[in-house]
Structures are given as structure tokens and as C-alpha cells.
C-alpha positions, 0 to 999 in steps of 0.5 A: 501714636495709636488709639490705645496709647492715646487713651491710656495717656489721656487717663494719666495726664491733665490733657482732658482737664485742659480741654475741659477748661477751654470748652467750658470757660470760653462759652461761659465767658461769651454767654454769661457776661455782657460785653462788646462781643454782643453789641454793634455790628461786630458781635461774635455771631454775626460774621466769620471774621468777628467770630474768629477774632472774638474766639482769639480774644478769649486767649487772654485768659485761656492761654495762661490757664493752659500754660499752667495746666501744662506745667502741672503735667510736666511735674508728673514724673517728678511727683511719681519718683520715676525720673531715674527709672525712665531715664534708664529704659531703652525708650528714647526720651523724645518718644515719651515726650511726643506721646505726652505732648501729642495727647495734650495737643490733640485735646486742646486743639479739639476743644478750641475747634469745637468752640470755633464750630459752635460760633460758625454754626451761629454765623450760618444761622444768622444767614450772613451773605458774605462767606469766605475762608479768610477767618481760618488763619485767625483760628488756626493761629489761635489753636497753635497758640494753645498747643504751644502754651501747653507744651511750653508749660510741660517743658518748664514744669519738667525742667523746674519740678517744684509745686510752685512752678504751675501757679507761678507760670500761669500768673507770669503768662497772664501778666505777660499777655495782659501787658501786651494786650493793653497796648493793642488797639486795631489801627490806633498807634497807642502802643505802650510797647513797640507794635512788633512786641505787642503782637507776640501776644497770642490774643488779639485786640477787641473787635470794632470793625468786621472789615478789618482782618490781621495782615498776612505778616501778622499771621506769619510772624505769630506762627514762627514765634509759636512754633519756636515756643512749642519746639522749646517746650518739647526740647525741655520735655525731652532734655535730660541734662542741664546742657540740653535744657540750655540748648532747648531755649534756642528755638524760642529765642530764634522764633522771637527774633525772626518773628520780630523781623516779620511782624509790622512795626506800624500799628496801622499795618497790623490790620488791613481792610478785607477788600472783598468784604468792603466791596460796594453793593448798590441799589441805585445811589444807595450802597452798602458793603458786601458784608452788610448786603442784607441791610440794603433793602431796608436802606434803599427806600428811605435813602432815595427819599432822603436824597430827594429832600436834600436836593430840594433843601441844598440844591447843587450842593446836596450829596447825590449818593448814600454809602456805608463808610469803609474808613477805619472806625477807630474810637476817637478818630474824626469821621469822614465828611465827603461833600458828595455822599451821605455816609452811613455807619451801622455802629452808630446807634442813631442809624442802627435802630432807625427804620422807615420814616425815622431812617429817612429823617436820620439820613437827612440829618446826616446829609444836612449836618455831618458830624465833626466830633470824634466818634465814641462808642456807639455815638457820633457827634456831640450833644450840640451836633445832634441837636443841630442835626435834629433842627436841620432835619426838622427844618426840611420836614416841617417839624422838630423831632429828636433823633432816636437812639442817641445816648443823649437824653431827650431833655438835654437835646430839647433844652438846646434845640427848642429855643434855636428852632423857635427863633429860626422859624420866626425869621423870613424864609431867605434868612432861614435858608441863609443860616441852614446853608451856612450851617451845612458849609460849616459842618462839611468843613468842620468849622464853627459851632452848628447851633451858634450858626443856626442861632445867628451867632458870631460863628456864622 
């Protein structure tokens, strides 16, 4: 296909509109709407993997639009009344189909590529210390999904030349992708449909953890499925007889069958830990992952001070290191509670917003009373656990101060913490130490209510 043919076909087709939809709608969604792509450590401009995954997430609405526009393009010959004339020319039908499909493929790929380049530029401006190429397969499969959707839409539009075909196909694609999307959640087996089937969606789940990346089997299975889809669309676009149109369905069915054999059946195998990103970078006893190495300098000083205070308070039972948690931070999952280390989760708002002396207090609280309750979005621990942490850190430092950044109001925290604090401070030193030790043991083993233990209740 030469440049002249490409230019002519671009003027006659809806390819520029498809590219414009991708290039304008996606940035508008990302920049004008507030969502998880702008929050936490997995925001879309922070790291390469999260950038690629969030742009793939946008296919939840971009893909149906491209499919519908492709179907509109497939109606062109029928609307112009030239179908019989074109079939009588010596030019092969597949040649005309390749020209039309190639123009649209180049346009939507270029538009999606510009979107990815925009995100990549912002990642580079953010000066991330972990540069890698593992994000490329994520974006390449996304571009292939847009091409396959557009070509499939063209083929269906030509095979079913009705004005209702484009809107019906767009709505059908939207329903299809959203039904599959509802069953997708990285690392959590909550799928309403089999995991293999849910992975036929061109889009990916929301991003919660930059340490996770789609497994190689996911990339391979989705590529096979999308190639089969594109082949069926092209075959429908070039088909001239009902028999040829029926045979054109073979690639998409074969692609789906092979993809379902390749895609992982276990949701926990859908996303794997990026070992290079999760590698620890340490400053003495304080360690963070490679992907968040820039946080180490701010964490090291307060971390060492917190470890000294923990040793003074707990003696031989005190943790001897501070490290970033690399466990899958699935919403609703019980967090780790190792005895020998204080775990840091930078997605916890209490930790994310703390620095200096406040960070020392937060790390001290986490070491004295690691939370047991399942992690929710931006918050670890229940109100009672956070109140108990404030008391434990205050007991070591000599003053009761609430932990900043918590989603729980200061009034609610004070109502729980102040009476227990006052009672604890009136007790003899030995009894105070006994209750603090019992609270720490209960927190590590996740047994008992920490506030009740500090108050000398039955849970002690």
C-alpha cells in the first residue's frame, strides 16, 4: 500500500474518526475524571507497568467504539450501491479488503501509540528509578485489540449491511466487555465466569499494585484470540458468497478455542510478581522494592529510630528490620504480620502521608500493633486497631497523638483511645508493660481485641 492510496483511502473512510476517538476520548477520561488512576502508588503516570495497564483498562469503552466505527465503515460499499460493480472488476476482493483494513489499522494503532507515548513521557518526567521493557507486551496487545475490533466491525458491517448493524454491534461489544470486566480482579478468585473466559476481554482490571504484571500465558492467549478475530473480520470483508462468510467464522472460533487452552484457569496465575521490580534495595535494616527506591532515603532515618524504640519497648521480641510488603495487596485480604519485620505498605494513607517524626511514630505503631483486619482501599485496620496503635506508639513516646492520614475521624479515634490511655497511665509500670506485651502478642497472632487487652479486659 503506497502513500497515495493510503491518503485517498483515509479521506474516503472513517479511519481518521476512529483514530480521533482513541486520541481524544482516552486523555479526556484520564485527565477530566478523578479515579484510581490518579491515586495511590499505582497511578497511571508513576510507573511503566501501571501506565501500560491503565491505558489497556481504557479499552473497556474504546474497544466498543472502534468496533462500531468499523461496522460503519463496512457499510460503505452497500450505501454507495457499488457492490455489484466492484465484484465485476478484475481487482481481487482481498486486495480491496487489505487496503481498507490496513488504513484503519494504521490509524488506530498510531492513535493508541500516541496515547502510550504521552503516558511514557510523563513516567520519564516522574524520574522513576525502575526502567524496563516488561510493559511493552501489555501495550502491544492493546493495540492489536483495537485493530482486531475495527477489522471485525468492518467484516460484520459488510456481511450484514443494515443501518442498525453499527449501533447494535457497538452495544453488543460494550455489553460483552463489561460482563467480562465485572469478573476480573487481579489476584482475587471472585470471577462470575471462568477465569479463562474473562481473559478474552481486551481490557484489563483496575490497577492496584505495580509489582504485578500479566503472565506470559495471558499475553499469548489474548494474542491468539485477537489474531483469530482479525482474520475473521478480514475474511468477512473479502467474502463474496454466503459459504465464504460461513467459513470466515473459522479463525475466530479456532482462536478462541486455542486461547482458552492457553489462558490460565486460576485467577491467581493471571498476574505474576515482577521479580525485578520486587527486588529489595536496602539501607541497613530498612528495605524497599526496586520500583520504589526513591522512597528509601525518606524512610531510612525514621525507620532506624523506630527500630531502636521498638527494641527498648519489646526487648528480644522486637522486629529487627523494616521492609516494604511485596505480598499481593488484594482488597479484603488479611495482611502479613511477620514477627521479625515491620511491614510498610505505601498505599496505606497513614504511611503514605507521613514523614520525619510522624513517620517514626507510624512505623513504631505498626511494629507495636500490626493490624489484623482485612485491608480496604487506602486504609489498613479497623477504627479500634488504629486507636490501639495510637496508644501503643504514645506509650513508647510518652504522649498520646493520633496517627494522621487515617480515614477515621479524630473525634472517633479520641473517644476510643483517651479513656484507655488515661487508665493505662495510672497503672504501675509493671502492669503497663504487661498489657503492652499482651497487646503485641495478640496483634502478631491476630487473636483478641487490642483495645480490650490494653484496658485489661477478658481478651487479655
